[in-house]
N, C-alpha and C positions, 0 to 999 in steps of 0.2 A: 376686876376681870383677871383671869389667869393669863399669864404671859405665855406664848407659844414657845415650845422648845426648839432649839436649833437642830437637834439630832433627827427628829422625824417630822416631816412637813407633808401636808396633804394639799394637793391642788385638784380642782375639778376640771375635767375637760368636756363635761356634757351640761347642756343648759337645763336638763331635766333635774339635776341635783342642785338643791338650793345651796347658795354660798353664804356662809356666815363667818364671823371672825374666829370662831372656835373650830369649825369644820374645815376651813380652807385657809391655809397660811401661805402667803406668797414667799417664793424662794428669795432668800436674803442674798446681798452681794457676796457675803463671805462663803455661801454654799455654791457659788458658780463653779462650773467645771474648770479644772485646770488641764494642761496638757502634760504635766509631769506625772509619768506612770509609776515612778518609784514612790512618790508621796501620794498614796491613794486615799485621800480623805475627802475627795469631792463626792457629791451625791450621785446616786444612780436612780434613774427613773424607772420604776416598775409599774406597768399598767395593771390596774386592778379591776374589779368587777363593777358593773354599773357606771362606767365612765369615770371612776375616781382613780387618779394617778398618784401613786405614793412616791415620795422622794425620801430615800433612806441614805443617811450619811454614816458610814461605817469606817472607822480608822483601821485601814488594812494597808500595810507596807510590804512590798515584795523586796526581799533582800537582793541587792545587785548581783550576788553570786548565784541566785536561783534563776535569773532571767535567761542565761543560756540553756538551762535545763528544760525550759518550757517553750523555747522559741526555736523553730526550725530555721536553718540558714536561708536567707532570701525572703523570709516572711516578716510581717510587721510584728512588733512586740506583743506578746500575749498578755491580755488584760483580764484577770479572773473576774472583775466586776461586770464586764459587759459581754463576755463570751458565754453562749449557751450551747450545749451539746444536743445532737439529735438523739432520738430513741435508739437508733442503731449504734451510735457511738457508746451509749451507756449499757448496751445489752451485753451480758456475759458472753465471753467468746468460748466456743466449744474446744475441748482438748482433742487435738488431732494426734492420732498415734502415728509416730514417725515410721517411715518405711525403713527396712533393713538396708544397711550400706551394701552396695554392690562392689565387690573387689574387682579392680581393674588391673590386669597384669601389666607388668612393667613395659613389656614390648608394644602395648597399645597406647601408651602415654606419649603421644606425639604433640606438635605445636597446636593443632586443633583442639586437643583434649585440654591442654593447659590454658589455652585461651578461653574455652568454656568454663573451666574451674575458676579462673580469675573473675570472669564476668559474673558467675553465680555467687562467688564469695562477696563481691562488691554489692550485688543486689540483696543478699542476705544481711549484710551490715546495714545498708540503707533501710531495709524493712525492720530490723531490730531497733535502730535509731528512732525511726518514726513511731514505733509502738511505744518505746520508752518515753518519748516526748509527749505522746498522747496521754499515757498513764500519768505522767507528772502534771499535765495540764488539768486532767480531771481531779487529781489529788489537791491541786492548788485551788481550783474552783470550789471543791468541797469544803476546803478549810475556810475560804472566804464566806460561803454560804452558811456555814455553822456560825461564824462570827456575826453574820448579818442576822441570822435567826435569834441568836442570844440577845443582840441589841433590840430587835423587834419585841421580843418577849419582855425585856426590861421596859421599853417604851410603853408597851401595852399595859403592864402592871402600873406604871406611873400614871397613865391616862385613866385607868380604872379607878385608881385611888383619887385622882383629881375629880372624876366624875361623881363618885360617891360624896366627896366633899362639897361639891356644887349642889347636889341633890339635898344634903343636909342644910346647906344655906338657904336653898329655895323653900324648904319646909318651914324653916324658922321665919323667913320673910312672909310667907303666905299665912302662917300661924298668927303673926302680929296684926295682919290686915284685916 
């Protein structure tokens, strides 16, 4: 019997899908989730079609110096393995033509003007920081998904190879009988 691989595990969540030792592999204690977000080797559960849930274990480590670049102050730490973006978040943003600067004469620059300028500058900085964080999060999530995709392709190739090997074995067994 082929030993199940630790890196890709299949578990079924529907009673309609038959469970066999090859099709469904229980999650091992080694693959249990950890709370350490910097060492991100714990599995991620991805719901699949037909009630089959895939558990994919990808070795993805977020360098500690990147954590502040993708986490806004006051928010929980960004985890690229679990965060998914909405369609609106991933939609390309239109380029908006900036309006011309309006020259304000020196004699109209009173306290009210400077207060508004300070308030606007703070809001613009917050907006730029939020956009930068969102772009960094999307880039980090994309990097993780590329790594996960490569791992899945590698596992699929290995499973296809194992499947062909088992088919050959079965042909030999039934040919002898």
